[in-house]
C-alpha positions in Angstrom: 93.9 75.0 141.2 96.1 77.1 138.8 94.1 78.5 135.8 95.6 79.4 132.4 93.4 81.2 129.7 95.1 80.4 126.4 93.7 83.1 123.8 94.6 84.2 120.2 93.1 84.7 116.8 91.8 82.0 114.6 94.5 80.0 113.1 97.4 81.2 115.2 98.3 77.7 116.3 96.7 77.6 119.9 96.0 73.8 119.7 99.4 73.0 118.6 101.0 75.1 121.3 98.4 73.8 123.9 99.6 70.1 123.3 103.1 71.0 124.3 102.0 73.3 127.0 99.8 70.7 128.7 102.4 68.0 128.4 104.9 70.2 130.2 102.3 70.9 132.9 101.6 67.1 133.4 105.4 66.5 133.7 105.7 69.3 136.2 102.6 68.3 138.3 102.1 66.4 141.6 102.3 62.8 140.4 99.7 61.8 143.1 97.0 64.0 141.5 94.3 62.0 139.6 93.5 65.0 137.3 96.8 66.9 136.6 95.6 68.9 133.8 92.1 69.5 132.5 91.4 71.4 129.2 88.1 73.3 128.8 87.5 74.0 125.0 85.3 76.9 123.9 84.0 75.8 120.5 82.0 77.7 118.0 79.6 75.2 116.5 78.4 71.8 117.4 81.4 69.5 116.9 84.6 69.9 118.7 87.4 69.0 116.3 90.2 70.3 118.5 88.9 68.4 121.5 89.0 65.0 119.7 92.7 65.8 118.7 93.5 66.6 122.4 91.6 63.5 123.6 93.4 61.4 121.2 96.7 62.8 122.8 95.5 61.7 126.2 94.2 64.8 127.8 91.0 65.3 129.7 88.8 67.7 127.7 85.5 69.3 128.5 83.6 71.2 125.8 81.8 74.6 126.1 79.9 75.0 122.8 77.5 77.7 121.7 79.9 80.5 121.0 82.2 82.9 122.9 82.5 82.2 126.6 83.7 85.9 127.2 80.2 87.2 126.5 77.2 85.1 125.3 77.8 82.0 127.4 79.7 83.6 130.5 77.2 81.7 132.8 78.0 78.5 131.1 81.7 79.2 131.5 81.4 79.7 135.2 79.0 76.6 135.6 81.7 74.4 133.6 84.6 75.8 135.7 82.7 75.2 138.9 81.8 71.6 137.9 85.7 70.9 137.2 86.6 72.4 140.5 83.9 70.4 142.2 84.4 66.9 140.4 88.0 66.9 139.4 90.0 69.5 141.3 92.8 69.5 138.9 96.3 71.0 139.5 95.9 73.0 136.3 93.0 74.0 134.1 93.6 75.3 130.8 90.9 77.3 129.0 91.4 77.4 125.4 89.3 80.3 123.8 87.9 80.7 120.4 89.8 82.8 118.1 87.2 85.7 118.5 87.1 85.7 122.2 88.4 88.4 124.6 90.3 86.5 127.3 90.4 89.5 129.7 86.6 89.3 129.9 86.7 85.6 130.7 89.3 86.4 133.3 87.0 89.0 134.8 83.9 86.6 134.8 86.1 83.8 136.6 87.2 86.3 139.1 83.9 88.0 139.8 81.9 84.8 140.0 84.3 82.3 141.6 87.0 84.5 142.9 89.4 82.4 140.7 92.7 84.0 139.7 94.0 83.2 136.2 96.8 84.0 133.8 96.3 85.1 130.3 98.6 83.8 127.5 97.9 85.0 124.0 99.3 83.2 120.8 99.8 85.4 117.9 100.5 84.6 114.3 103.6 85.9 112.8 102.9 84.6 109.3 99.6 86.7 109.1 100.1 89.6 111.4 100.7 92.1 108.7 97.5 91.1 106.9 95.4 91.0 110.1 96.9 94.1 111.9 94.7 96.8 110.5 91.3 95.0 109.7 91.3 93.1 113.1 92.9 95.7 115.1 90.0 96.1 117.7 90.0 92.3 118.4 93.7 91.9 118.6 94.1 94.8 120.9 91.3 93.4 123.0 93.1 90.0 123.3 96.6 91.4 123.8 96.0 94.3 126.4 95.0 91.8 129.1 97.8 89.2 128.4 100.3 88.3 131.1 102.6 87.1 128.2 102.3 87.0 124.4 103.9 84.2 122.4 104.8 85.0 118.8 104.0 81.7 117.0 105.4 80.8 113.5 108.3 83.0 114.1 110.3 80.9 111.8 108.1 81.9 108.8 108.9 85.8 109.1 112.0 87.9 108.6 113.7 89.7 111.3 112.3 93.0 110.1 108.7 91.8 110.2 109.1 90.3 113.7 110.6 93.5 115.0 107.6 95.4 113.3 105.1 92.9 115.0 106.8 93.3 118.5 106.4 97.0 118.1 102.8 96.7 117.2 102.1 94.5 120.2 103.8 97.1 122.5 101.4 99.7 121.3 98.6 97.4 122.6 100.4 96.5 125.8 103.6 98.3 126.4 104.9 96.1 129.3 103.9 92.6 128.3 106.7 89.9 127.9 106.9 88.8 124.3 108.6 85.4 123.3 108.9 84.0 119.9 108.1 80.4 119.3 107.6 77.9 116.6 105.0 75.3 118.0 105.8 72.8 115.1 109.2 72.2 116.9 109.8 71.7 120.4 109.1 74.8 122.4 111.7 75.3 125.3 110.4 74.6 128.8 111.5 78.1 129.9 108.7 79.5 127.6 106.2 77.4 129.5 107.6 78.4 132.8 107.3 82.1 131.8 103.6 81.4 130.6 102.8 80.2 134.1 104.5 83.0 135.9 107.7 81.3 137.2 
């Protein structure tokens, strides 16, 4: 099973990007697999709005409520992933984090408890970066410094100067991470998703 942790701050467009990403993985998967892609949603609160949206799009979704899977419910994260491995054995598992989660801690929990390797893809928001950069620096750094790839979403809403400044900020947090600009409202090129899975 291949595992992707999809992180990023609130409102960065993770779910919109996730729909395209999951569809790409379904198309690339072994057609004999019953479960090609399973999505594990980490929601804060009791009603999973995003999961209804994803289910309506035809994906298998499991919910993990009660807060941030990286810390307060790390045991529930491990239990949920164990159950998915046991009952479904999908080719791909995508864990969509809350906007306040630290994906690297989730990655460590999965490796430590289940010996499960995963890749971290972080979605950032070009349209709000300049407003979030200083007040949310600790969280943004914590999300980006463990990323295998950073996708700058809503890149069509920012000037080239702002994009270059944002990329420089990201390089401060993680000097070697690949950075790709996207706009998830349009069709994201398949090469982007191939990069996200390490191909």
